[in-house]
C-alpha positions as CSV (number, residue, x, y, z in Angstrom):
1,M,108.8,111.4,133.2
2,K,108.2,110.5,129.3
3,V,105.5,109.3,127.6
4,D,106.9,106.5,124.9
5,T,104.1,105.4,122.4
6,S,106.2,102.7,121.0
7,K,106.7,101.1,124.5
8,P,104.5,100.1,127.2
9,A,104.8,101.1,130.5
10,N,105.3,98.8,133.5
11,G,104.3,99.4,136.9
12,R,102.5,98.0,140.3
13,V,99.5,99.0,142.2
14,L,100.6,101.0,145.4
15,K,96.6,101.7,146.6
16,V,93.4,101.0,145.9
17,S,90.8,103.7,147.0
18,G,87.0,102.9,145.7
19,Q,87.5,103.3,141.7
20,V,90.8,104.8,142.1
21,A,93.7,103.1,141.4
22,E,97.4,104.3,142.3
23,I,100.1,103.2,140.5
24,V,104.0,103.3,140.5
25,I,105.6,103.2,137.6
26,E,109.0,101.0,137.2
27,G,111.2,102.8,134.8
28,D,111.0,105.9,132.6
29,I,108.2,105.3,130.4
30,F,105.0,106.9,131.2
31,P,101.4,105.7,130.2
32,S,99.4,108.3,128.1
33,I,96.1,109.8,129.6
34,S,93.6,108.0,128.9
35,E,95.7,105.0,128.0
36,I,94.3,101.5,129.4
37,I,96.4,99.5,131.7
38,T,96.1,96.0,132.2
39,A,97.3,93.0,134.8
40,T,99.9,91.2,133.6
41,E,98.6,88.3,135.2
42,D,95.0,89.1,134.0
43,T,94.0,91.2,131.2
44,Q,90.2,90.9,132.5
45,V,92.0,93.8,135.1
46,I,91.1,97.0,133.1
47,L,92.0,100.5,134.1
48,E,92.4,104.0,132.6
49,V,94.9,106.5,133.5
50,Y,93.5,110.0,134.3
51,S,96.4,111.8,135.7
52,Q,100.3,111.8,136.3
53,S,102.5,112.8,139.3
54,K,106.0,112.6,139.4
55,D,106.7,108.8,139.8
56,R,102.7,107.6,139.8
57,V,99.9,107.4,137.9
58,F,95.7,107.6,138.8
59,C,93.8,105.3,137.4
60,I,89.7,105.0,137.1
61,I,89.0,101.0,137.5
62,L,86.6,100.0,134.7
63,S,86.5,96.6,135.9
64,N,85.9,94.2,139.2
65,P,87.3,96.0,141.8
66,E,87.8,93.0,143.6
67,K,90.6,91.6,141.1
68,I,92.9,94.4,142.1
69,F,95.4,93.7,144.7
70,R,98.3,96.0,146.0
71,G,101.5,94.9,144.3
72,M,99.9,93.6,141.4
73,N,101.7,94.0,138.2
74,V,100.5,96.2,135.6
75,V,101.7,96.8,131.9
76,G,100.4,99.5,129.3
77,T,98.6,98.5,126.2
78,L,99.6,101.6,124.2
79,S,95.5,102.2,123.2
80,D,93.1,103.4,124.5
81,L,89.6,102.3,125.4
82,K,88.2,100.9,121.7
83,I,84.6,99.4,121.1
84,P,84.0,97.1,118.1
85,V,82.1,98.9,115.8
86,G,80.0,97.6,112.2
87,K,77.0,95.5,111.1
88,T,77.1,93.1,113.3
89,M,76.4,95.5,116.4
90,L,73.0,95.7,115.2
91,G,70.6,93.6,117.0
92,R,72.6,93.6,119.4
93,V,72.4,94.6,123.3
94,V,76.0,95.3,124.9
95,N,78.4,96.8,127.6
96,L,80.8,99.7,127.8
97,F,83.2,97.5,125.9
98,G,81.3,96.1,123.2
99,H,80.8,92.7,125.0
100,P,77.4,91.0,124.5
101,L,74.8,91.1,127.2
102,D,72.0,89.6,125.4
103,N,73.0,86.0,125.5
104,K,73.4,85.7,121.5
105,G,76.5,84.8,121.7
106,P,79.9,86.5,120.3
107,I,80.0,89.6,118.2
108,A,82.3,89.0,115.2
109,S,83.8,92.5,114.4
110,E,86.9,93.3,112.6
111,Q,87.3,97.1,113.3
112,K,87.4,98.8,116.9
113,N,87.2,102.3,117.5
114,S,88.1,104.9,120.4
115,I,85.3,106.1,122.6
116,Y,87.2,109.6,122.6
117,S,86.8,110.9,118.7
118,N,86.9,114.2,118.0
119,A,84.2,116.7,116.6
120,P,84.1,116.6,112.9
121,P,85.3,119.8,111.4
122,L,83.1,122.8,111.5
123,T,83.3,122.6,107.3
124,T,81.8,119.0,107.6
125,I,78.9,119.6,109.2
126,K,75.5,120.2,107.2
127,R,72.0,120.2,107.9
128,D,69.3,120.3,105.7
129,Y,66.3,120.9,107.9
130,K,63.9,118.5,107.0
131,I,61.3,117.6,109.1
132,M,60.8,114.3,110.4
133,E,57.7,113.0,111.2
134,T,57.1,111.0,114.8
135,G,53.5,109.9,113.9
136,I,53.1,111.7,117.6
137,K,50.7,114.3,116.9
138,A,51.9,116.6,120.5
139,I,55.4,116.4,118.9
140,D,54.6,116.8,115.3
141,F,52.3,119.7,115.8
142,L,53.9,121.4,118.8
143,T,57.5,121.0,118.8
144,P,58.5,119.9,115.3
145,I,61.9,118.1,115.0
146,F,64.0,118.0,112.2
147,K,67.5,115.6,110.9
148,G,70.2,116.2,112.8
149,G,68.4,118.5,115.6
150,K,69.3,117.7,119.4
151,I,65.3,116.9,121.4
152,G,65.3,117.0,124.8
153,L,62.4,115.2,126.4
154,I,62.5,116.8,130.3
155,G,61.0,116.2,133.1
156,G,61.0,114.3,136.9
157,A,60.7,111.1,137.7
158,G,57.8,108.9,136.7
159,V,56.3,111.4,133.8
160,G,57.2,109.0,131.3
161,K,60.1,110.2,130.0
162,T,61.1,106.4,128.7
163,V,57.9,105.6,127.7
164,L,57.6,108.4,125.1
165,L,61.2,107.9,124.2
166,T,60.9,104.1,123.4
167,E,57.7,105.4,121.2
168,I,59.9,108.2,119.5
169,L,62.2,104.9,118.3
170,H,59.6,102.5,117.5
171,N,58.0,104.5,115.1
172,L,61.2,106.6,113.7
173,T,62.8,103.3,113.1
174,L,60.4,102.0,111.3
175,T,59.3,104.3,109.6
176,E,62.4,106.6,107.8
177,R,63.8,104.6,105.4
178,G,67.6,103.4,105.9
179,V,68.0,104.5,109.3
180,V,70.3,102.8,112.1
181,S,69.2,103.1,115.8
182,V,71.5,103.1,118.8
183,F,70.2,103.5,122.3
184,A,72.2,104.7,125.0
185,G,71.0,103.4,128.6
186,V,73.1,105.6,131.1
187,G,72.6,105.2,134.5
188,E,69.0,104.0,134.5
189,R,66.9,101.1,136.4
190,I,68.1,97.7,135.4
191,R,64.9,96.1,134.4
192,E,64.5,98.9,131.8
193,G,67.2,97.9,129.4
194,Q,65.3,94.0,129.4
195,E,62.1,95.9,129.0
196,L,63.5,97.8,126.3
197,Q,64.7,95.1,124.5
198,E,61.9,93.1,124.5
199,R,59.5,96.2,123.3
200,L,62.3,96.5,120.3
201,T,61.8,93.1,119.3
202,Q,58.5,92.9,119.6
203,S,57.9,95.6,117.3
204,G,60.9,94.8,114.6
205,A,63.0,97.6,115.3
206,M,65.1,95.8,117.1
207,E,67.4,94.2,114.2
208,R,68.6,98.2,112.8
209,T,68.9,98.8,116.5
210,V,72.0,98.4,118.9
211,V,71.8,99.3,122.7
212,V,74.7,100.3,124.8
213,L,74.1,99.8,128.5
214,G,75.9,101.3,131.6
215,Q,72.7,100.9,134.3
216,M,72.6,102.2,137.7
217,N,74.4,99.1,139.5
218,E,77.6,100.1,137.4
219,N,80.2,102.3,138.8
220,A,80.6,105.9,138.1
221,A,83.0,105.2,135.4
222,I,81.3,102.7,133.5
223,R,78.3,104.7,133.5
224,F,80.0,107.8,132.4
225,R,81.9,105.9,129.1
226,A,78.6,104.2,128.3
227,A,77.5,107.1,126.3
228,L,80.9,108.0,124.6
229,S,80.8,104.7,123.3
230,A,77.1,104.3,122.2
231,T,78.3,108.0,120.5
232,T,81.4,106.1,118.8
233,L,78.8,103.2,117.4
234,A,76.7,106.4,116.2
235,E,79.5,108.3,114.1
236,Y,80.6,104.8,112.9
237,F,77.3,104.0,110.8
238,R,77.0,107.9,110.0
239,D,80.7,108.3,108.6
240,N,81.4,104.9,107.4
241,Q,78.1,103.4,106.4
242,K,76.7,107.0,105.5
243,S,73.6,106.5,107.4
244,D,71.2,108.6,109.0
245,V,71.3,107.3,112.8
246,L,68.8,108.4,115.5
247,F,70.8,108.5,119.1
248,F,68.5,107.9,122.1
249,M,69.9,108.4,125.1
250,D,68.2,107.4,128.7
251,N,69.2,109.5,130.4
252,I,71.8,112.6,129.9
253,F,71.5,113.5,133.8
254,R,72.9,110.2,135.0
255,F,75.7,111.0,132.4
256,V,76.1,114.4,134.1
257,Q,75.9,112.7,137.6
258,A,78.2,109.9,136.6
259,G,80.8,112.8,135.8
260,N,80.1,114.4,139.0
261,E,80.6,111.5,141.0
262,L,84.0,111.2,139.5
263,S,85.1,114.6,140.2
264,V,84.1,113.8,143.9
265,L,86.4,110.5,144.0
266,L,89.0,112.3,141.9
267,G,89.0,115.3,144.6
268,T,88.4,118.1,141.6
269,I,87.0,121.0,143.1
270,P,83.1,121.4,142.6
271,S,81.7,124.4,141.2
272,E,77.9,125.8,141.3
273,Q,75.9,123.9,143.0
274,A,78.3,121.4,143.6
275,Y,78.4,120.1,140.1
276,Q,82.1,119.0,138.8
277,A,84.0,122.3,137.3
278,T,84.1,120.3,134.2
279,L,80.7,120.0,133.6
280,L,80.4,122.3,130.4
281,T,83.3,120.7,128.5
282,E,82.0,117.3,129.2
283,I,78.6,118.1,128.0
284,S,79.7,120.3,124.8
285,S,82.8,116.6,124.0
286,L,79.3,114.9,123.5
287,E,77.1,117.2,122.1
288,D,79.4,118.4,119.5
289,R,80.0,114.7,118.0
290,L,76.1,114.3,117.5
291,V,75.6,116.3,114.4
292,A,74.6,115.9,110.9
293,T,77.3,115.8,108.1
294,R,77.8,115.5,104.2
295,N,78.3,111.7,105.3
296,G,74.9,111.6,107.2
297,S,73.2,112.9,110.0
298,I,72.9,111.8,113.8
299,T,69.3,112.8,115.1
300,S,69.6,112.6,118.8
301,F,66.8,112.1,121.5
302,Q,67.8,112.8,125.2
303,N,65.8,112.3,128.2
304,V,66.9,114.7,130.9
305,Y,65.6,114.0,134.5
306,V,65.0,117.1,136.3
307,P,65.8,117.0,140.2
308,A,62.9,117.6,142.3
309,D,61.1,119.1,139.3
310,D,63.4,122.4,139.4
311,L,64.0,123.0,135.7
312,T,66.6,125.7,136.7
313,D,69.2,123.4,138.1
314,A,72.7,124.1,136.9
315,G,72.8,120.4,135.6
316,V,69.6,120.7,133.8
317,A,69.9,124.0,132.7
318,T,73.5,123.2,130.7
319,I,72.2,120.1,128.8
320,T,69.1,122.2,127.9
321,S,71.6,125.1,126.7
322,F,72.7,122.2,123.8
323,L,68.9,121.4,122.7
324,D,67.2,122.5,119.7
325,T,64.1,121.1,120.7
326,A,62.9,120.9,124.2
327,I,60.0,119.0,125.1
328,V,58.8,119.4,128.8
329,L,56.8,116.6,130.7
330,S,54.8,118.1,133.5
331,R,53.5,116.4,136.5
332,S,50.6,118.3,137.0
333,V,49.4,117.3,133.5
334,A,49.7,113.9,134.0
335,Q,47.7,113.8,136.9
336,K,44.9,115.1,134.6
337,G,45.1,112.0,132.6
338,I,46.8,113.4,129.7
339,Y,49.4,111.3,127.7
340,P,51.7,112.2,126.1
341,P,51.7,115.0,129.3
342,I,53.4,117.6,127.4
343,D,53.9,120.9,129.0
344,I,52.9,123.1,126.0
345,E,53.8,126.6,127.5
346,Q,57.4,125.6,128.7
347,S,58.4,123.1,125.6
348,A,59.6,124.9,122.6
349,S,61.3,124.1,119.3
350,S,63.9,126.5,117.6
351,T,61.4,124.9,114.2
352,V,58.4,127.1,114.8
353,T,58.8,129.4,111.9
354,E,56.4,129.6,108.9
355,T,59.1,128.8,106.5
356,F,59.7,125.5,108.1
357,L,56.6,124.5,109.2
358,G,54.5,125.8,105.8
359,A,51.6,128.2,105.9
360,A,49.1,125.7,107.1
361,H,50.8,124.4,110.2
362,F,52.5,127.7,111.2
363,K,48.6,129.3,111.2
364,A,47.1,126.6,112.9
365,L,50.1,126.4,115.5
366,T,49.7,130.0,116.0
367,Q,46.5,130.2,116.4
368,F,46.2,127.7,119.1
369,Q,48.5,129.5,120.8
370,Q,46.7,132.8,121.5
371,I,44.0,130.8,122.4
372,L,45.5,128.3,124.8
373,H,46.8,131.7,126.6
374,E,43.3,132.8,127.4
375,Y,42.2,129.2,128.0
376,N,44.9,129.6,130.7
377,K,43.1,132.7,132.5
378,L,40.1,130.9,132.0
379,S,41.0,127.8,133.8
380,H,41.6,129.9,137.1
381,I,37.9,131.1,136.6
382,V,36.2,127.6,135.8
383,A,38.3,125.9,139.1
384,V,36.7,128.8,141.7
385,V,32.8,129.5,139.8
386,G,32.6,126.7,137.0
387,E,32.4,127.1,133.7
388,A,28.7,128.0,133.5
389,E,29.5,131.5,134.5
390,L,32.1,131.9,131.4
391,S,30.6,134.4,128.4
392,L,29.1,132.6,125.6
393,E,32.0,133.7,123.6
394,N,34.3,132.3,126.5
395,Q,32.9,129.1,126.7
396,I,33.5,128.6,123.0
397,L,37.5,129.8,123.2
398,Y,37.3,127.3,126.5
399,N,35.7,124.5,124.9
400,R,37.9,124.5,121.5
401,T,41.6,124.6,123.4
402,R,40.1,121.7,125.3
403,K,39.5,119.9,122.2
404,I,42.8,120.2,121.0
405,I,44.3,119.8,124.4
406,N,42.5,116.4,124.4
407,Y,43.0,115.6,120.5
408,L,46.8,115.3,120.9
409,T,46.4,112.6,123.1
410,Q,47.0,109.8,122.0
411,P,47.7,105.5,122.3
412,F,51.3,104.3,122.0
413,Y,52.1,100.9,120.4
414,I,54.5,100.6,123.3
415,T,52.2,100.5,126.0
416,E,49.2,98.5,124.0
417,K,49.4,95.7,126.5
418,Q,49.2,97.9,130.0
419,T,46.5,100.1,128.6
420,G,44.8,97.6,126.2
421,R,44.3,100.5,123.9
422,K,45.7,99.8,120.0
423,G,48.5,102.3,119.2
424,V,48.2,104.9,116.5
425,Y,50.4,106.6,114.0
426,V,49.0,109.9,113.0
427,P,50.6,111.5,109.8
428,R,51.5,115.3,110.5
429,E,49.2,116.7,107.7
430,T,46.7,114.8,109.4
431,T,46.8,116.6,112.6
432,V,47.3,119.9,111.3
433,K,44.1,119.3,109.1
434,D,42.3,118.0,112.1
435,T,43.6,120.8,114.4
436,T,42.4,123.4,112.0
437,M,38.9,122.0,111.6
438,I,39.1,122.3,115.5
439,L,40.1,125.7,115.4
440,S,37.5,126.6,113.1
441,G,34.3,125.9,115.3
442,S,32.5,123.2,112.9
443,L,33.3,120.5,115.7
444,D,31.3,123.2,118.5
445,Q,28.9,120.6,119.1
446,I,30.8,117.5,119.8
447,P,32.0,117.1,123.6
448,A,35.6,117.6,124.4
449,E,35.5,114.0,125.8
450,K,35.6,112.4,122.3
451,F,38.8,113.9,121.4
452,M,40.6,111.9,124.2
453,N,43.1,109.0,123.1
454,I,41.9,109.0,119.5
455,G,44.3,108.7,116.2
456,S,43.0,111.0,113.6
457,L,39.4,112.8,113.8
458,K,38.3,110.4,110.9
459,E,39.5,107.4,113.4
460,G,37.5,108.7,116.2
461,G,34.3,108.8,114.4
462,I,34.8,112.6,114.1
463,G,34.4,115.2,111.7
């Protein structure tokens, strides 16, 4: 067996089992691992080499398996999977191969890049730790993000991860000058791709965004590699266009699941909690590409589905180990009508230092965290005997904390049609000033309900 990179391998299909095709190689030239193999009479047949034996190769089927039959003649392409890149991709919705899904016609592109690029060398990685303002009060105050960081929106089904992610995309794409957005839809509902395109088009953000979809009706191999295709596009804009890139993935847990499905199909031995043994390698190979370099930055926002709301799940725990900021969305918080439903105690950010945030922000956040701890204790008492049984001092502390929790809610641009409330953007500086005012006690006479779903205090007619 030998691999000849100058001559294509030839063979025929011996067996098809689900999403795996077994190919008998005719001759002594074998294809490389990850090389694309196609049918001699139908170039729409796309197979990717996964492993080899003495005279056979095993391929993952990336096209319609119904077009493959026993005895079909196939030939190597001497190339791995590549996706078109360039500015012409902006404003488009494409699949794993870069083929358009938006009915806007073909995409003209002079360059194609491999979806299997390596992480940039350590010597080229550079972070300037500049705060990126999202205009979302709860995020900018509690878990501020920085350019080039990795941010996870973590939560179970139906807690609003996709809505929050789309709102962040909307705000940052329109406020960050020269930024380009890449959205990877991995294993999510089919209708969400259509809704995302409509929302971004209406807001004006679509023209600076490219969307790559590998949705839940696709097979596991396509869902798995859609994330890699989107990463390749993000790398192109960072390295070739010298742009700052916003990378959004919904949902990285579905990326893990797709890898797990492939692992089962290929008969590999599972590891902890039945996840694939290659789990850590697969996530790290993706995350290590989403970094800031001297050319530009990639700031990644990743939705993380939590099965059965279990944050200790091995897949979730592996993903969160790569994050700089973890924003946990809670079902119990959402049930109280608080949106975004951020679990303040479980969420965390590596940016919470006085050097990074500045003295005013750090002081306000620290004071809030201190009274929040007491608030949680008092909440149990209030639930049993009522707020009137608290001491005057505790009543003041309890109500100030409630006001800040309520103040950190806000209407979103993305949900204006559903809620009937106009979306708002609140600068981080304004959020810090407003929160400091509440902590000072100057607004103690105003009911806590007045602070719900407003922008700044001034916009809400308070203060």
